LOLUM-733815 format. One record per residue (C-alpha): y, x, z; residue number from 0; residue in three letters. Coordinates in nm, 3 decimals, padded with zeros to 5 digits. Layout:
! LOLUM-733815
> Y	X	Z	NUM	ALA
...
! end
This chain:
! LOLUM-733815
> 11.450	02.319	13.946	0	MET
> 11.251	02.605	13.789	1	ILE
> 11.096	02.757	14.099	2	ARG
> 10.954	03.100	14.167	3	LEU
> 10.632	02.920	14.266	4	MET
> 10.563	02.548	14.255	5	ASP
> 10.242	02.513	14.454	6	SER
> 10.078	02.648	14.767	7	THR
> 09.798	02.771	14.543	8	PHE
> 09.681	02.724	14.184	9	TYR
> 09.510	02.390	14.104	10	LYS
> 09.636	02.266	14.440	11	GLU
> 09.535	01.900	14.410	12	ASN
> 09.177	01.985	14.317	13	ILE
> 09.131	02.256	14.578	14	ILE
> 09.290	02.053	14.860	15	LYS
> 09.023	01.786	14.814	16	LYS
> 08.749	02.050	14.825	17	LYS
> 08.914	02.208	15.129	18	LEU
> 08.917	01.877	15.317	19	CYS
> 08.545	01.836	15.258	20	ASN
> 08.482	02.195	15.363	21	PHE
> 08.672	02.149	15.691	22	ILE
> 08.501	01.818	15.768	23	LEU
> 08.156	01.967	15.713	24	ASN
> 08.210	02.304	15.882	25	SER
> 08.089	02.392	16.230	26	ASN
> 08.300	02.709	16.241	27	LYS
> 08.648	02.777	16.105	28	LEU
> 08.713	03.116	16.263	29	SER
> 08.621	03.424	16.056	30	MET
> 08.265	03.400	15.924	31	GLY
> 08.050	03.366	15.614	32	LYS
> 08.320	03.249	15.372	33	LYS
> 08.540	03.547	15.459	34	CYS
> 08.245	03.782	15.403	35	LEU
> 08.167	03.617	15.070	36	GLU
> 08.529	03.643	14.964	37	PHE
> 08.536	04.014	15.053	38	GLU
> 08.225	04.076	14.845	39	SER
> 08.343	03.883	14.540	40	LYS
> 08.692	04.031	14.558	41	PHE
> 08.543	04.382	14.563	42	SER
> 08.345	04.299	14.251	43	LYS
> 08.654	04.165	14.075	44	TYR
> 08.869	04.461	14.174	45	GLN
> 08.602	04.720	14.092	46	GLY
> 08.583	04.863	14.443	47	ARG
> 08.271	04.885	14.657	48	THR
> 08.419	04.764	14.988	49	LEU
> 08.693	04.525	15.100	50	SER
> 08.820	04.395	15.434	51	VAL
> 09.001	04.059	15.455	52	PHE
> 09.303	04.022	15.687	53	TYR
> 09.536	03.745	15.796	54	ASN
> 09.820	03.880	15.577	55	SER
> 09.909	04.157	15.333	56	GLY
> 10.142	04.299	15.597	57	SER
> 09.850	04.317	15.840	58	SER
> 09.648	04.493	15.571	59	ALA
> 09.918	04.763	15.549	60	ASN
> 09.930	04.801	15.927	61	LEU
> 09.551	04.819	15.958	62	ALA
> 09.524	05.080	15.683	63	LEU
> 09.775	05.315	15.845	64	ILE
> 09.626	05.262	16.193	65	GLN
> 09.278	05.333	16.054	66	SER
> 09.389	05.664	15.904	67	LEU
> 09.538	05.762	16.241	68	ILE
> 09.221	05.658	16.424	69	ASN
> 09.015	05.870	16.183	70	LEU
> 09.238	06.173	16.240	71	GLY
> 09.363	06.178	15.881	72	LYS
> 09.718	06.117	16.007	73	LEU
> 09.886	06.213	16.332	74	LYS
> 10.218	06.134	16.496	75	LYS
> 10.506	06.305	16.317	76	GLY
> 10.329	06.341	15.981	77	ASP
> 10.540	06.267	15.674	78	ALA
> 10.440	05.971	15.457	79	VAL
> 10.609	05.912	15.123	80	GLY
> 10.671	05.554	15.014	81	PHE
> 10.831	05.375	14.720	82	SER
> 11.198	05.317	14.796	83	ALA
> 11.183	04.969	14.644	84	VAL
> 10.915	04.778	14.830	85	THR
> 10.862	04.530	15.114	86	TRP
> 10.960	04.606	15.473	87	ALA
> 10.603	04.599	15.604	88	THR
> 10.513	04.900	15.393	89	ASN
> 10.760	05.102	15.593	90	VAL
> 10.757	04.941	15.936	91	MET
> 10.401	05.051	16.031	92	PRO
> 10.502	05.411	15.959	93	LEU
> 10.788	05.384	16.207	94	LEU
> 10.593	05.178	16.459	95	GLN
> 10.305	05.428	16.461	96	LEU
> 10.521	05.737	16.501	97	GLY
> 10.506	05.873	16.147	98	LEU
> 10.793	06.008	15.938	99	LYS
> 10.872	05.775	15.645	100	PRO
> 11.005	05.955	15.337	101	VAL
> 11.154	05.732	15.064	102	PRO
> 11.076	05.824	14.704	103	ILE
> 11.314	05.695	14.438	104	ASP
> 11.188	05.493	14.143	105	ILE
> 11.237	05.504	13.766	106	SER
> 11.458	05.240	13.607	107	LEU
> 11.217	05.232	13.310	108	ASP
> 10.938	05.072	13.511	109	ASN
> 11.075	05.031	13.869	110	LEU
> 10.803	05.256	14.011	111	ASN
> 10.763	05.606	14.151	112	VAL
> 10.674	05.853	13.876	113	ASP
> 10.524	06.203	13.891	114	SER
> 10.856	06.384	13.837	115	ASN
> 11.022	06.212	14.132	116	THR
> 10.718	06.278	14.351	117	LEU
> 10.724	06.648	14.259	118	LEU
> 11.094	06.672	14.346	119	SER
> 11.027	06.524	14.692	120	VAL
> 10.735	06.763	14.749	121	LEU
> 10.973	07.058	14.713	122	LYS
> 11.129	06.960	15.045	123	ASN
> 10.865	06.751	15.224	124	GLU
> 10.509	06.827	15.332	125	ASP
> 10.366	06.482	15.266	126	LEU
> 10.027	06.396	15.413	127	LYS
> 10.012	06.054	15.247	128	VAL
> 10.184	05.889	14.951	129	VAL
> 10.191	05.510	14.987	130	PHE
> 10.323	05.380	14.657	131	ILE
> 10.400	05.021	14.566	132	THR
> 10.294	04.901	14.222	133	ASN
> 10.602	04.685	14.185	134	LEU
> 10.598	04.346	14.007	135	LEU
> 10.280	04.421	13.811	136	GLY
> 10.401	04.759	13.684	137	PHE
> 10.328	05.127	13.742	138	CYS
> 10.453	05.463	13.616	139	ALA
> 10.223	05.758	13.534	140	ASP
> 09.990	05.684	13.822	141	ILE
> 09.718	05.907	13.675	142	ASP
> 09.946	06.210	13.712	143	LYS
> 10.050	06.098	14.060	144	ILE
> 09.682	06.083	14.155	145	SER
> 09.626	06.435	14.016	146	GLU
> 09.926	06.572	14.208	147	ILE
> 09.798	06.418	14.530	148	CYS
> 09.449	06.563	14.475	149	ASP
> 09.589	06.909	14.401	150	GLU
> 09.802	06.904	14.716	151	ASN
> 09.551	06.749	14.955	152	GLY
> 09.761	06.431	14.986	153	ILE
> 09.602	06.092	15.043	154	LEU
> 09.715	05.836	14.784	155	LEU
> 09.741	05.473	14.892	156	LEU
> 09.851	05.182	14.673	157	GLU
> 10.025	04.866	14.780	158	ASP
> 09.901	04.640	14.502	159	ASN
> 10.030	04.314	14.649	160	CYS
> 10.234	04.237	14.335	161	GLU
> 10.004	04.383	14.069	162	SER
> 09.667	04.213	14.102	163	LEU
> 09.497	04.239	13.764	164	GLY
> 09.742	04.482	13.600	165	SER
> 09.580	04.779	13.425	166	GLU
> 09.682	05.133	13.335	167	PHE
> 09.465	05.304	13.072	168	LYS
> 09.203	05.033	13.119	169	GLY
> 09.175	05.081	13.496	170	THR
> 09.300	04.815	13.736	171	LYS
> 09.590	04.916	13.955	172	LEU
> 09.468	04.949	14.311	173	GLY
> 09.186	05.181	14.202	174	ASN
> 09.375	05.510	14.175	175	TRP
> 09.377	05.624	14.538	176	GLY
> 09.174	05.625	14.857	177	LEU
> 09.255	05.261	14.929	178	ALA
> 09.477	04.975	14.819	179	SER
> 09.627	04.669	14.987	180	THR
> 09.672	04.317	14.851	181	PHE
> 09.860	04.007	14.961	182	SER
> 09.746	03.648	14.914	183	PHE
> 10.061	03.490	15.054	184	PHE
> 10.195	03.177	14.883	185	VAL
> 10.353	03.274	14.553	186	GLY
> 10.148	03.587	14.493	187	HIS
> 09.900	03.623	14.206	188	HIS
> 09.651	03.424	14.410	189	MET
> 09.714	03.248	14.738	190	SER
> 09.504	03.187	15.045	191	THR
> 09.823	03.051	15.211	192	ILE
> 09.825	03.359	15.434	193	GLU
> 09.594	03.652	15.375	194	GLY
> 09.556	04.011	15.265	195	GLY
> 09.292	04.268	15.174	196	MET
> 09.225	04.640	15.187	197	VAL
> 08.986	04.774	14.923	198	SER
> 08.828	05.119	14.918	199	THR
> 08.514	05.311	14.822	200	ASN
> 08.518	05.515	15.144	201	ASP
> 08.256	05.393	15.395	202	GLU
> 08.408	05.566	15.700	203	ASP
> 08.746	05.410	15.628	204	LEU
> 08.582	05.072	15.570	205	TYR
> 08.411	05.078	15.909	206	GLU
> 08.734	05.173	16.082	207	MET
> 08.920	04.895	15.899	208	LEU
> 08.668	04.647	16.036	209	LEU
> 08.718	04.770	16.392	210	MET
> 09.098	04.781	16.366	211	VAL
> 09.095	04.420	16.241	212	ARG
> 08.927	04.293	16.559	213	ALA
> 09.041	04.461	16.881	214	HIS
> 08.863	04.791	16.817	215	GLY
> 08.526	04.617	16.852	216	TRP
> 08.218	04.735	16.662	217	ALA
> 08.053	04.394	16.642	218	ARG
> 08.134	04.354	16.269	219	ASN
> 07.960	04.682	16.180	220	LEU
> 07.597	04.712	16.074	221	LEU
> 07.357	04.717	16.368	222	GLN
> 07.268	05.084	16.325	223	LYS
> 07.637	05.175	16.334	224	LYS
> 07.685	04.971	16.651	225	GLN
> 07.389	05.147	16.813	226	GLU
> 07.531	05.486	16.718	227	LYS
> 07.855	05.405	16.901	228	LEU
> 07.666	05.261	17.199	229	MET
> 07.467	05.583	17.230	230	ASN
> 07.775	05.802	17.186	231	LYS
> 07.966	05.628	17.467	232	TYR
> 07.662	05.531	17.677	233	ASN
> 07.726	05.157	17.644	234	ILE
> 07.445	04.915	17.731	235	ASP
> 07.361	04.607	17.525	236	LYS
> 07.517	04.367	17.776	237	PHE
> 07.859	04.533	17.746	238	HIS
> 07.840	04.635	17.380	239	SER
> 07.996	04.318	17.235	240	GLN
> 08.299	04.364	17.459	241	TYR
> 08.351	04.737	17.431	242	SER
> 08.666	04.861	17.259	243	PHE
> 08.595	05.184	17.074	244	TYR
> 08.927	05.248	16.903	245	THR
> 09.285	05.121	16.877	246	LEU
> 09.298	04.784	16.707	247	GLY
> 09.461	04.443	16.680	248	TYR
> 09.362	04.084	16.613	249	ASN
> 09.429	04.057	16.240	250	LEU
> 09.142	03.828	16.151	251	ARG
> 09.163	03.557	15.882	252	PRO
> 09.000	03.215	15.906	253	MET
> 08.720	03.054	15.708	254	GLU
> 08.985	02.826	15.557	255	ILE
> 09.151	03.133	15.401	256	ASN
> 08.816	03.263	15.279	257	GLY
> 08.727	02.929	15.120	258	PHE
> 09.059	02.907	14.934	259	ILE
> 09.025	03.271	14.824	260	GLY
> 08.687	03.203	14.665	261	LEU
> 08.827	02.903	14.480	262	GLU
> 09.128	03.102	14.359	263	GLN
> 08.911	03.390	14.236	264	LEU
> 08.749	03.152	13.989	265	SER
> 09.090	03.111	13.821	266	PHE
> 09.228	03.464	13.858	267	ILE
> 09.171	03.575	13.498	268	GLU
> 09.331	03.256	13.369	269	GLU
> 09.633	03.296	13.596	270	MET
> 09.683	03.663	13.510	271	ASN
> 09.661	03.597	13.137	272	GLN
> 09.936	03.335	13.164	273	ILE
> 10.151	03.584	13.357	274	ARG
> 10.110	03.845	13.086	275	GLU
> 10.190	03.596	12.808	276	THR
> 10.505	03.486	12.991	277	ASN
> 10.602	03.849	13.047	278	PHE
> 10.571	03.929	12.677	279	GLU
> 10.794	03.633	12.592	280	ARG
> 11.054	03.752	12.844	281	TYR
> 11.040	04.105	12.703	282	GLN
> 11.095	03.975	12.351	283	ASP
> 11.388	03.762	12.467	284	SER
> 11.571	04.052	12.633	285	THR
> 11.527	04.311	12.358	286	LYS
> 11.862	04.238	12.192	287	ASN
> 12.057	04.164	12.509	288	ASN
> 12.255	04.475	12.596	289	GLU
> 12.359	04.332	12.933	290	ASP
> 12.008	04.375	13.074	291	ILE
> 11.836	04.705	13.160	292	GLN
> 11.535	04.750	12.931	293	LYS
> 11.188	04.794	13.077	294	LEU
> 10.937	05.027	12.912	295	ASP
> 10.583	04.922	12.996	296	LEU
> 10.422	05.038	12.671	297	THR
> 10.202	05.279	12.870	298	HIS
> 10.024	04.989	13.041	299	MET
> 09.714	04.824	12.895	300	SER
> 09.763	04.491	13.079	301	PHE
> 10.066	04.359	13.268	302	VAL
> 09.999	04.085	13.521	303	SER
> 10.366	04.038	13.602	304	ASN
> 10.457	03.898	13.945	305	PHE
> 10.817	03.803	13.859	306	ALA
> 11.057	03.923	13.588	307	TYR
> 11.330	04.164	13.706	308	PRO
> 11.683	04.175	13.566	309	LEU
> 11.910	04.475	13.633	310	ILE
> 12.271	04.482	13.518	311	PHE
> 12.536	04.747	13.455	312	LYS
> 12.804	04.606	13.685	313	SER
> 12.858	04.359	13.966	314	LYS
> 13.064	04.147	13.726	315	GLU
> 12.766	04.110	13.491	316	GLU
> 12.537	04.045	13.785	317	LEU
> 12.755	03.761	13.911	318	GLU
> 12.789	03.616	13.562	319	LYS
> 12.412	03.594	13.517	320	TYR
> 12.352	03.470	13.870	321	LYS
> 12.586	03.180	13.794	322	CYS
> 12.415	03.113	13.460	323	LYS
> 12.067	03.095	13.609	324	PHE
> 12.173	02.895	13.913	325	LEU
> 12.367	02.647	13.696	326	GLU
> 12.049	02.603	13.489	327	ALA
> 11.867	02.525	13.817	328	LYS
> 11.656	02.841	13.813	329	VAL
> 11.548	02.985	14.147	330	GLU
> 11.633	03.356	14.169	331	ILE
> 11.616	03.616	14.446	332	ARG
> 11.673	03.989	14.505	333	PRO
> 11.409	04.220	14.359	334	ILE
> 11.131	04.229	14.621	335	VAL
> 11.290	04.370	14.941	336	GLY
> 11.541	04.582	14.753	337	GLY
> 11.588	04.945	14.853	338	SER
> 11.447	05.010	15.198	339	MET
> 11.711	05.280	15.248	340	THR
> 11.973	05.003	15.231	341	GLU
> 11.800	04.777	15.483	342	GLN
> 11.954	04.754	15.834	343	PRO
> 11.636	04.849	16.025	344	PHE
> 11.592	05.164	15.817	345	PHE
> 11.956	05.271	15.828	346	ARG
> 11.958	05.230	16.206	347	ASP
> 11.652	05.449	16.254	348	LEU
> 11.648	05.701	15.968	349	ILE
> 11.928	05.917	15.834	350	LYS
> 11.851	05.988	15.471	351	THR
> 12.015	06.050	15.137	352	THR
> 12.046	05.761	14.895	353	ASP
> 11.778	05.682	14.641	354	CYS
> 12.021	05.610	14.359	355	LEU
> 11.797	05.409	14.127	356	ASN
> 11.664	05.203	14.415	357	ALA
> 12.021	05.142	14.528	358	LYS
> 12.113	05.019	14.180	359	LYS
> 11.825	04.772	14.185	360	ILE
> 11.930	04.661	14.533	361	HIS
> 12.290	04.600	14.434	362	GLU
> 12.267	04.496	14.067	363	LEU
> 11.940	04.309	14.026	364	GLY
> 11.749	03.989	14.083	365	PHE
> 11.430	03.841	13.951	366	TYR
> 11.333	03.514	13.783	367	ILE
> 11.011	03.309	13.796	368	PRO
> 10.685	03.406	13.632	369	ASN
> 10.401	03.195	13.758	370	ASN
> 10.100	03.031	13.590	371	PRO
> 10.232	02.678	13.643	372	GLU
> 10.554	02.713	13.443	373	LEU
> 10.571	02.462	13.159	374	THR
> 10.648	02.564	12.803	375	ASN
> 10.982	02.382	12.832	376	GLU
> 11.068	02.588	13.141	377	GLU
> 10.969	02.912	12.969	378	ILE
> 11.187	02.821	12.671	379	GLU
> 11.481	02.756	12.904	380	THR
> 11.433	03.095	13.072	381	LEU
> 11.400	03.275	12.738	382	CYS
> 11.719	03.116	12.611	383	LYS
> 11.904	03.238	12.920	384	LEU
> 11.759	03.588	12.873	385	LEU
> 11.876	03.596	12.512	386	LYS
> 12.228	03.515	12.638	387	ASN
> 12.252	03.219	12.404	388	GLU
> 12.513	02.954	12.469	389	LYS
> 12.398	02.611	12.574	390	LYS
! end
């Protein structure tokens, strides 16, 4: 079976042995020094100044939206635009926290929101935030999207859970807005088994993200920041470690996650390079196959592809290729979460017009494996299937 992901994390046998030793020799496995070290080194890799580690990428999304509400940058009823093709936990926090989610359709050229679609939505919606998903390692004209947001006083957020390492015009995705979220769930670019991150350059947001992660406490802030809050609310030292200053959750990771994250970071460039090489081979294999929608990613300077999407012209073609890949023992699945406007939870709660391109992806697409542990034989099998060659 050619799987979407073979291992829990890259170099699993080696890292499991190191992990066993780490656990045996650790006095503390709840959030501590390893998580802090991982945050620091991830920030350096990503090119951001500050990062906060969470127990999942979904928690990172929730914490980011809650933090913006706590800071007064969002309030109940505000409209937030999001990529129509994404994962459910990009949208659910918007609904759960009383915001108005506004789906933005994507381009079939790159499966992402582009500036023209954003501008068309802005004609009818007063968006306070645009939370775009950089899908499968791709983006559209994110520089223009950033400019539009700046000109209109809109906060730009990026869900970069599927695009770690991808670059547009030499800048890593996840660095184009106020903040970005990442997922380190099994099967993502790097895995900490469960885990996620928010990265930003904004110190006020960073401090709020820390408090939201742990019950609304201030104990993870610098001492001078803790003292400022103590003075503001007249809290004495005895009660300060158990004072809840803002709305929060328990979204903390463990030292185990931090340890694995540090190990995975040492291989991230290697893993991403393999993903790009595989992607280029897939692209070359599909170029003469008229059954498959062509992707145009020539505007990108580096593509760290999460998985390779296939979109077809009809349900008949879709079923034909599903059978081909499954008969060849290739694991396939719908493209990410499909169109959120087609998902039951969204249709039950929000009445909206269709996002036609997102709907097409939802109904006529699936994706195939691209991971750094695929063998050359497996890649050749996949490329042969993409070329539509007979066995």
